[in-house]
MIMAR-943225 format. One record per residue (C-alpha): residue number from 1; residue in three letters; chain; x, z, y. Coordinates in nm, 2 decimals, always signed. Layout:
<sites>
     k     r   c        u        w        v
   NUM   ALA   A        X        Z        Y
...
</sites>
This chain:
<sites>
     k     r   c        u        w        v
     1   MET   A    +3.13    -5.51    +0.73
     2   ARG   A    +2.80    -5.38    +0.58
     3   HIS   A    +3.00    -5.15    +0.35
     4   LYS   A    +3.18    -5.00    +0.65
     5   PHE   A    +2.85    -4.94    +0.84
     6   PHE   A    +2.71    -4.78    +0.52
     7   LEU   A    +3.01    -4.55    +0.47
     8   THR   A    +3.02    -4.46    +0.84
     9   GLY   A    +2.65    -4.37    +0.83
    10   LEU   A    +2.69    -4.17    +0.51
    11   LEU   A    +2.99    -3.98    +0.66
    12   ILE   A    +2.79    -3.90    +0.98
    13   VAL   A    +2.50    -3.76    +0.77
    14   VAL   A    +2.73    -3.55    +0.56
    15   LEU   A    +2.91    -3.41    +0.87
    16   LEU   A    +2.58    -3.34    +1.05
    17   THR   A    +2.45    -3.16    +0.73
    18   LEU   A    +2.76    -2.95    +0.71
    19   ALA   A    +2.75    -2.87    +1.08
    20   ALA   A    +2.38    -2.77    +1.06
    21   THR   A    +2.46    -2.56    +0.75
    22   HIS   A    +2.72    -2.35    +0.94
    23   LEU   A    +2.55    -2.34    +1.28
    24   LEU   A    +2.21    -2.23    +1.16
    25   PRO   A    +2.15    -1.86    +1.05
    26   SER   A    +2.22    -1.80    +0.69
    27   ARG   A    +1.91    -1.73    +0.47
    28   ALA   A    +1.91    -1.41    +0.27
    29   LEU   A    +1.64    -1.49    +0.01
    30   SER   A    +1.50    -1.80    -0.16
    31   LEU   A    +1.12    -1.76    -0.20
    32   ARG   A    +1.10    -2.06    -0.42
    33   GLU   A    +1.36    -1.93    -0.66
    34   ASN   A    +1.28    -1.56    -0.60
    35   ARG   A    +1.64    -1.46    -0.58
    36   PRO   A    +1.90    -1.35    -0.31
    37   LEU   A    +2.11    -1.63    -0.18
    38   HIS   A    +2.49    -1.63    -0.17
    39   GLN   A    +2.65    -1.58    +0.18
    40   PHE   A    +2.95    -1.74    +0.32
    41   PRO   A    +3.25    -1.50    +0.27
    42   SER   A    +3.48    -1.37    +0.53
    43   GLY   A    +3.75    -1.32    +0.27
    44   THR   A    +4.12    -1.22    +0.29
    45   GLY   A    +4.44    -1.39    +0.22
    46   ALA   A    +4.45    -1.22    -0.12
    47   ASP   A    +4.10    -1.35    -0.20
    48   PHE   A    +4.21    -1.71    -0.11
    49   ILE   A    +4.52    -1.69    -0.32
    50   ALA   A    +4.32    -1.55    -0.62
    51   GLY   A    +4.06    -1.82    -0.58
    52   ARG   A    +3.77    -1.58    -0.51
    53   PHE   A    +3.72    -1.71    -0.15
    54   GLN   A    +3.68    -2.07    -0.27
    55   GLU   A    +3.44    -1.97    -0.55
    56   GLN   A    +3.22    -1.76    -0.31
    57   TRP   A    +3.23    -2.04    -0.05
    58   GLU   A    +3.11    -2.31    -0.31
    59   LYS   A    +2.82    -2.08    -0.42
    60   ALA   A    +2.72    -2.02    -0.06
    61   LEU   A    +2.74    -2.38    +0.03
    62   ALA   A    +2.51    -2.47    -0.26
    63   ASP   A    +2.26    -2.21    -0.14
    64   GLN   A    +2.29    -2.24    +0.23
    65   LEU   A    +2.32    -2.62    +0.26
    66   PHE   A    +2.08    -2.76    +0.52
    67   LEU   A    +1.76    -2.88    +0.35
    68   ALA   A    +1.89    -2.75    +0.02
    69   ASP   A    +1.54    -2.66    -0.10
    70   SER   A    +1.42    -3.01    -0.03
    71   TYR   A    +1.71    -3.16    -0.22
    72   LYS   A    +1.66    -2.93    -0.52
    73   GLN   A    +1.28    -3.00    -0.52
    74   LEU   A    +1.34    -3.38    -0.52
    75   TYR   A    +1.61    -3.36    -0.79
    76   ASN   A    +1.39    -3.14    -1.01
    77   GLY   A    +1.09    -3.36    -0.96
    78   TYR   A    +1.27    -3.66    -1.09
    79   LYS   A    +1.42    -3.46    -1.38
    80   GLN   A    +1.08    -3.33    -1.48
    81   LEU   A    +0.94    -3.69    -1.47
    82   GLY   A    +1.23    -3.81    -1.70
    83   LEU   A    +1.18    -3.52    -1.94
    84   GLY   A    +0.81    -3.58    -1.95
    85   LEU   A    +0.85    -3.95    -2.03
    86   THR   A    +1.11    -3.88    -2.29
    87   THR   A    +0.89    -3.61    -2.46
    88   GLY   A    +0.59    -3.84    -2.45
    89   LEU   A    +0.78    -4.13    -2.61
    90   LEU   A    +0.91    -3.90    -2.89
    91   THR   A    +0.57    -3.76    -2.95
    92   ALA   A    +0.41    -4.11    -2.97
    93   PHE   A    +0.67    -4.27    -3.19
    94   ILE   A    +0.80    -3.99    -3.42
    95   LYS   A    +0.46    -3.82    -3.48
    96   GLU   A    +0.64    -3.51    -3.60
    97   LYS   A    +0.41    -3.23    -3.69
    98   PRO   A    +0.50    -2.87    -3.58
    99   GLU   A    +0.68    -2.67    -3.84
   100   GLN   A    +0.43    -2.43    -3.99
   101   ILE   A    +0.57    -2.08    -4.03
   102   SER   A    +0.34    -1.78    -4.07
   103   GLY   A    +0.27    -1.64    -3.72
   104   PHE   A    +0.47    -1.91    -3.55
   105   GLU   A    +0.29    -2.24    -3.53
   106   ALA   A    +0.43    -2.40    -3.22
   107   THR   A    +0.56    -2.72    -3.07
   108   TYR   A    +0.84    -2.70    -2.81
   109   LEU   A    +0.86    -2.93    -2.50
   110   PRO   A    +1.19    -2.94    -2.31
   111   ARG   A    +1.16    -2.86    -1.94
   112   GLY   A    +1.52    -2.86    -1.83
   113   GLU   A    +1.77    -2.58    -1.74
   114   ASN   A    +1.74    -2.45    -2.11
   115   VAL   A    +1.37    -2.38    -2.04
   116   PHE   A    +1.12    -2.49    -2.30
   117   GLU   A    +0.74    -2.49    -2.31
   118   ILE   A    +0.52    -2.39    -2.60
   119   LYS   A    +0.28    -2.68    -2.60
   120   GLU   A    -0.01    -2.49    -2.75
   121   SER   A    -0.01    -2.21    -2.49
   122   GLY   A    +0.19    -2.33    -2.20
   123   ASN   A    +0.43    -2.03    -2.21
   124   LEU   A    +0.78    -2.10    -2.09
   125   PHE   A    +1.08    -1.95    -2.27
   126   LEU   A    +1.46    -1.97    -2.31
   127   PHE   A    +1.67    -2.01    -2.62
   128   VAL   A    +1.87    -1.68    -2.56
   129   TYR   A    +1.87    -1.51    -2.90
   130   GLU   A    +2.23    -1.42    -2.96
   131   PRO   A    +2.27    -1.10    -3.17
   132   ASP   A    +2.64    -1.16    -3.26
   133   ARG   A    +2.72    -1.12    -2.89
   134   LEU   A    +2.47    -0.86    -2.79
   135   LEU   A    +2.48    -0.61    -3.08
   136   PRO   A    +2.84    -0.49    -3.00
   137   ILE   A    +2.73    -0.44    -2.64
   138   PHE   A    +2.43    -0.24    -2.75
   139   ARG   A    +2.65    -0.01    -2.96
   140   GLU   A    +2.89    +0.05    -2.68
   141   LYS   A    +2.62    +0.13    -2.43
   142   LEU   A    +2.45    +0.37    -2.67
   143   TRP   A    +2.77    +0.54    -2.74
   144   GLN   A    +2.83    +0.59    -2.37
   145   PHE   A    +2.48    +0.73    -2.31
   146   LYS   A    +2.50    +0.97    -2.61
   147   LYS   A    +2.83    +1.10    -2.48
   148   ALA   A    +2.70    +1.15    -2.13
   149   ALA   A    +2.37    +1.30    -2.25
   150   GLY   A    +2.55    +1.54    -2.48
   151   ARG   A    +2.69    +1.74    -2.19
   152   SER   A    +2.35    +1.88    -2.09
   153   ASN   A    +2.10    +2.07    -2.30
   154   GLN   A    +1.85    +2.09    -2.02
   155   ALA   A    +1.66    +1.77    -2.08
   156   GLU   A    +1.49    +1.59    -2.37
   157   TYR   A    +1.58    +1.23    -2.43
   158   TYR   A    +1.36    +0.93    -2.51
   159   LEU   A    +1.40    +0.56    -2.55
   160   TYR   A    +1.13    +0.29    -2.50
   161   TYR   A    +1.28    -0.05    -2.58
   162   ILE   A    +1.09    -0.36    -2.47
   163   GLU   A    +1.11    -0.67    -2.69
   164   SER   A    +1.10    -0.99    -2.49
   165   ASN   A    +1.21    -1.35    -2.50
   166   ARG   A    +1.57    -1.24    -2.60
   167   ASP   A    +1.44    -1.07    -2.91
   168   ILE   A    +1.27    -1.38    -3.05
   169   ASP   A    +1.46    -1.63    -3.26
   170   PHE   A    +1.28    -1.94    -3.14
   171   LYS   A    +1.53    -2.17    -3.31
   172   HIS   A    +1.44    -2.04    -3.66
   173   LYS   A    +1.09    -1.92    -3.56
   174   GLN   A    +1.14    -1.56    -3.66
   175   PHE   A    +1.09    -1.21    -3.52
   176   PRO   A    +1.39    -1.02    -3.66
   177   HIS   A    +1.38    -0.70    -3.45
   178   VAL   A    +1.76    -0.66    -3.49
   179   TYR   A    +1.81    -0.47    -3.16
   180   GLN   A    +1.52    -0.24    -3.24
   181   LYS   A    +1.66    -0.15    -3.58
   182   LEU   A    +2.00    -0.06    -3.42
   183   LEU   A    +1.85    +0.14    -3.14
   184   GLN   A    +1.61    +0.33    -3.37
   185   THR   A    +1.90    +0.44    -3.60
   186   GLU   A    +2.15    +0.52    -3.33
   187   PHE   A    +1.92    +0.69    -3.08
   188   ALA   A    +1.77    +0.93    -3.34
   189   GLU   A    +2.08    +1.15    -3.30
   190   ILE   A    +1.97    +1.26    -2.95
   191   GLY   A    +1.60    +1.19    -2.91
   192   LEU   A    +1.28    +1.01    -2.99
   193   SER   A    +1.22    +0.63    -2.96
   194   ALA   A    +0.93    +0.39    -2.95
   195   PHE   A    +0.92    +0.01    -2.92
   196   PHE   A    +0.72    -0.26    -2.75
   197   LYS   A    +0.73    -0.50    -3.04
   198   ILE   A    +0.66    -0.87    -3.07
   199   ASP   A    +0.55    -0.94    -3.42
   200   SER   A    +0.39    -1.28    -3.37
   201   LEU   A    +0.37    -1.57    -3.14
   202   LYS   A    +0.03    -1.44    -3.04
   203   ASP   A    +0.18    -1.11    -2.92
   204   PHE   A    +0.42    -1.31    -2.70
   205   THR   A    +0.17    -1.55    -2.55
   206   GLN   A    -0.10    -1.29    -2.49
   207   GLN   A    +0.11    -1.01    -2.35
   208   PHE   A    +0.35    -1.20    -2.13
   209   TYR   A    +0.29    -1.43    -1.83
   210   ARG   A    +0.31    -1.80    -1.92
   211   THR   A    +0.55    -1.87    -1.63
   212   ASP   A    +0.74    -1.55    -1.61
   213   HIS   A    +0.96    -1.32    -1.82
   214   HIS   A    +0.76    -1.00    -1.75
   215   TRP   A    +0.47    -0.86    -1.94
   216   ASN   A    +0.12    -0.93    -1.80
   217   HIS   A    -0.17    -0.67    -1.76
   218   VAL   A    -0.23    -0.67    -2.13
   219   GLY   A    +0.13    -0.58    -2.21
   220   GLN   A    +0.15    -0.33    -1.92
   221   ALA   A    -0.16    -0.15    -2.06
   222   LYS   A    -0.01    -0.13    -2.41
   223   ALA   A    +0.32    +0.00    -2.27
   224   TYR   A    +0.15    +0.27    -2.06
   225   GLN   A    -0.03    +0.40    -2.37
   226   GLN   A    +0.28    +0.39    -2.59
   227   VAL   A    +0.52    +0.55    -2.34
   228   ILE   A    +0.28    +0.85    -2.26
   229   SER   A    +0.23    +0.90    -2.63
   230   LEU   A    +0.61    +0.90    -2.68
   231   LEU   A    +0.68    +1.14    -2.39
   232   LEU   A    +0.38    +1.38    -2.42
   233   GLY   A    +0.23    +1.32    -2.76
   234   PRO   A    -0.08    +1.13    -2.88
   235   GLU   A    -0.31    +1.41    -2.76
   236   GLU   A    -0.23    +1.35    -2.39
   237   PRO   A    -0.54    +1.21    -2.22
   238   LEU   A    -0.49    +0.87    -2.07
   239   TYR   A    -0.63    +0.73    -1.75
   240   SER   A    -0.89    +0.45    -1.80
   241   LEU   A    -0.76    +0.11    -1.70
   242   TYR   A    -0.98    -0.15    -1.54
   243   PRO   A    -0.84    -0.51    -1.54
   244   HIS   A    -0.90    -0.68    -1.20
   245   GLN   A    -0.82    -1.04    -1.13
   246   THR   A    -0.70    -1.09    -0.77
   247   ALA   A    -0.91    -1.37    -0.63
   248   GLY   A    -0.75    -1.70    -0.54
   249   ILE   A    -0.40    -1.60    -0.66
   250   GLN   A    -0.18    -1.81    -0.88
   251   PHE   A    +0.14    -1.64    -0.99
   252   VAL   A    +0.43    -1.88    -1.03
   253   GLY   A    +0.69    -1.68    -1.22
   254   SER   A    +1.07    -1.69    -1.27
   255   ARG   A    +1.07    -1.94    -1.56
   256   ALA   A    +0.87    -2.19    -1.36
   257   ARG   A    +1.08    -2.13    -1.05
   258   GLN   A    +1.39    -2.19    -1.26
   259   ILE   A    +1.27    -2.55    -1.32
   260   ASP   A    +1.11    -2.58    -0.97
   261   ASP   A    +0.77    -2.64    -1.12
   262   PHE   A    +0.50    -2.50    -0.89
   263   SER   A    +0.22    -2.72    -1.04
   264   LYS   A    +0.07    -2.44    -1.25
   265   GLY   A    +0.07    -2.06    -1.25
   266   ASP   A    -0.09    -1.76    -1.41
   267   ASP   A    -0.41    -1.59    -1.31
   268   PHE   A    -0.29    -1.26    -1.16
   269   TYR   A    -0.45    -0.95    -1.31
   270   ILE   A    -0.37    -0.59    -1.23
   271   ASN   A    -0.48    -0.27    -1.41
   272   LEU   A    -0.67    -0.04    -1.18
   273   ALA   A    -0.70    +0.34    -1.25
   274   GLU   A    -0.84    +0.64    -1.07
   275   ILE   A    -0.53    +0.86    -1.05
   276   PRO   A    -0.46    +1.16    -0.82
   277   PRO   A    -0.31    +1.12    -0.47
   278   TYR   A    +0.07    +1.11    -0.45
   279   HIS   A    +0.37    +1.04    -0.22
   280   VAL   A    +0.62    +0.76    -0.28
   281   TYR   A    +0.98    +0.77    -0.17
   282   VAL   A    +1.20    +0.45    -0.19
   283   ASN   A    +1.57    +0.53    -0.18
   284   GLU   A    +1.49    +0.88    -0.05
   285   GLN   A    +1.27    +0.75    +0.24
   286   GLU   A    +0.89    +0.79    +0.22
   287   SER   A    +0.76    +0.44    +0.20
   288   GLU   A    +0.50    +0.22    +0.02
   289   HIS   A    +0.64    +0.04    -0.29
   290   GLY   A    +0.46    -0.28    -0.34
   291   HIS   A    +0.11    -0.37    -0.22
   292   LEU   A    -0.11    -0.28    -0.52
   293   SER   A    -0.40    -0.17    -0.29
   294   ALA   A    -0.41    -0.51    -0.11
   295   TYR   A    -0.42    -0.69    -0.45
   296   ALA   A    -0.70    -0.46    -0.56
   297   ALA   A    -0.90    -0.54    -0.25
   298   ASP   A    -0.83    -0.92    -0.28
   299   GLN   A    -0.66    -0.91    +0.06
   300   VAL   A    -0.36    -1.13    -0.03
   301   ALA   A    -0.30    -1.48    +0.11
   302   ASP   A    -0.26    -1.75    -0.15
   303   ASN   A    +0.10    -1.86    -0.13
   304   ILE   A    +0.26    -2.00    -0.45
   305   GLU   A    +0.61    -1.94    -0.31
   306   ILE   A    +0.55    -1.56    -0.32
   307   SER   A    +0.65    -1.38    -0.64
   308   HIS   A    +0.33    -1.19    -0.68
   309   TYR   A    +0.48    -0.96    -0.95
   310   ALA   A    +0.74    -0.82    -0.70
   311   GLU   A    +0.50    -0.84    -0.40
   312   CYS   A    +0.23    -0.64    -0.58
   313   PHE   A    +0.43    -0.39    -0.79
   314   GLY   A    +0.73    -0.37    -0.56
   315   PRO   A    +1.08    -0.52    -0.57
   316   ASP   A    +1.36    -0.36    -0.77
   317   LYS   A    +1.51    -0.06    -0.59
   318   GLY   A    +1.78    +0.18    -0.68
   319   LEU   A    +1.57    +0.49    -0.66
   320   ILE   A    +1.19    +0.53    -0.65
   321   GLU   A    +1.04    +0.88    -0.65
   322   TYR   A    +0.67    +0.97    -0.71
   323   ASP   A    +0.55    +1.32    -0.61
   324   PHE   A    +0.21    +1.41    -0.76
   325   MET   A    +0.24    +1.77    -0.64
   326   ALA   A    +0.16    +1.90    -0.99
   327   VAL   A    +0.40    +2.19    -1.02
   328   ASP   A    +0.27    +2.29    -1.36
   329   LYS   A    +0.38    +1.96    -1.51
   330   PRO   A    +0.74    +1.85    -1.61
   331   ASN   A    +0.98    +1.63    -1.41
   332   LEU   A    +1.07    +1.29    -1.54
   333   LEU   A    +1.37    +1.06    -1.50
   334   VAL   A    +1.34    +0.70    -1.60
   335   LEU   A    +1.63    +0.46    -1.63
   336   ALA   A    +1.45    +0.13    -1.60
   337   ASP   A    +1.45    -0.23    -1.49
   338   SER   A    +1.18    -0.44    -1.33
   339   TYR   A    +0.95    -0.41    -1.62
   340   SER   A    +0.86    -0.06    -1.52
   341   ASN   A    +0.75    -0.15    -1.17
   342   ALA   A    +0.41    -0.24    -1.29
   343   VAL   A    +0.35    +0.09    -1.46
   344   ASN   A    +0.55    +0.34    -1.26
   345   HIS   A    +0.25    +0.49    -1.08
   346   LEU   A    +0.06    +0.53    -1.41
   347   LEU   A    +0.34    +0.70    -1.59
   348   ALA   A    +0.42    +0.92    -1.29
   349   ALA   A    +0.05    +1.04    -1.28
   350   HIS   A    +0.12    +1.25    -1.59
   351   PHE   A    +0.42    +1.44    -1.43
   352   ASN   A    +0.51    +1.65    -1.12
   353   HIS   A    +0.81    +1.46    -0.98
   354   SER   A    +0.91    +1.12    -1.14
   355   TYR   A    +1.23    +0.94    -1.06
   356   PHE   A    +1.28    +0.57    -1.15
   357   VAL   A    +1.64    +0.47    -1.13
   358   ASP   A    +1.76    +0.11    -1.15
   359   LEU   A    +2.13    +0.13    -1.22
   360   ARG   A    +2.17    -0.23    -1.10
   361   HIS   A    +2.09    -0.13    -0.75
   362   TYR   A    +2.14    +0.25    -0.73
   363   HIS   A    +2.49    +0.26    -0.57
   364   LYS   A    +2.41    -0.02    -0.33
   365   ASP   A    +2.08    +0.12    -0.22
   366   THR   A    +2.16    +0.49    -0.20
   367   GLY   A    +2.53    +0.48    -0.13
   368   LYS   A    +2.58    +0.73    -0.41
   369   LYS   A    +2.74    +0.70    -0.75
   370   PHE   A    +2.49    +0.78    -1.03
   371   GLU   A    +2.60    +1.07    -1.25
   372   LEU   A    +2.35    +1.14    -1.52
   373   ASN   A    +2.40    +1.51    -1.57
   374   HIS   A    +2.43    +1.59    -1.20
   375   PHE   A    +2.10    +1.41    -1.14
   376   ILE   A    +1.94    +1.60    -1.42
   377   ASP   A    +2.06    +1.94    -1.29
   378   SER   A    +1.99    +1.87    -0.92
   379   HIS   A    +1.64    +1.74    -0.97
   380   GLN   A    +1.54    +1.98    -1.25
   381   ILE   A    +1.47    +1.70    -1.49
   382   ASP   A    +1.28    +1.79    -1.81
   383   LYS   A    +1.26    +1.45    -1.97
   384   VAL   A    +1.49    +1.15    -1.95
   385   LEU   A    +1.35    +0.81    -2.06
   386   ILE   A    +1.55    +0.48    -2.11
   387   MET   A    +1.29    +0.21    -2.06
   388   GLY   A    +1.39    -0.15    -2.05
   389   SER   A    +1.47    -0.48    -2.23
   390   ALA   A    +1.79    -0.62    -2.36
   391   GLY   A    +1.87    -0.77    -2.02
   392   MET   A    +1.89    -0.42    -1.87
   393   ILE   A    +2.10    -0.27    -2.15
   394   ILE   A    +2.36    -0.54    -2.15
   395   ALA   A    +2.39    -0.54    -1.77
   396   ASP   A    +2.73    -0.43    -1.65
   397   GLU   A    +2.57    -0.17    -1.42
   398   PHE   A    +2.40    +0.00    -1.71
   399   ALA   A    +2.71    +0.21    -1.79
   400   PHE   A    +2.79    +0.58    -1.81
   401   GLU   A    +3.12    +0.76    -1.76
   402   VAL   A    +3.25    +0.95    -2.06
   403   GLU   A    +3.54    +1.20    -2.06
</sites>
């Protein structure tokens, strides 16, 4: 009898949860995970037969389930407790010393979801070094770009590759620079290149957020200097940068959100600079991109569920244009990912019109198909820069049509 009551009660809870899930408005974004949520599909008969409808419905149910964030938080809390106990026991009983390799003295702590923590610094990272899979993709994307770029002699071409977590062989504790070596050789046929290199564990821990995959204010300053030197030469005067810590803000980044650990974050610094006035257009509409001025004035509420990197520097958009009204300076096109958001305004301050295109979002945001040479011709582009990490280059959307 007790079993029947238990099963009946459980069934009622499940049915009420499913009913609430479908009756309540769908959520578009998860602040805790900093990602868009899957929506319930309308679908067609063909989608159902092909299995696409079922797959989309399952993903939407996992995201839209009533009290889903609470369930995930509870589950991840117990998982972190278990991992912590396991790691503590192993450390106490095995007494294994960290492997000592020049420039790479570190102990790894498992945090779940393929996320590990460098014990000495607290930086979170993934084991995602896979050159055998990525090198062929790099070659194909470079071939596409060179073919597309070869149709126009109007612009000069540049590449700024950002080494990140994907470029570090954490398993063997090495910094092989394999993608950089390929890019440097292949891109030399059409233009100049420079690289944001990680040569030591110190480079990684000091130039990237502990809880996020992006570079911090130290890495951003380095990138600004390197990119301007690449595009305009080492003699080009740079704007002075003044690091500013936004008071009371703790930035909980993507790596921490992946394991649902909001217990610690990064102090949030921005680089301030006195640059000329300008206009910003987001997807061809004049609009502010990000809230850098609010962070500079310490006028930001402390909310750990906010992704401060995106809130401060602006979310990823298909097309962002900066107009510095400097007609004597060249026009710039940058094919970039979210890394550039933190330095867009600094780079653009050295040009007349600057266009930052994120191919992952361009078609969706503008309703247009991106055609490299048409964009160069129609916007009188003088310099084209590819600026991104491995994640951008291997993305399906980073592709160029060739005849």
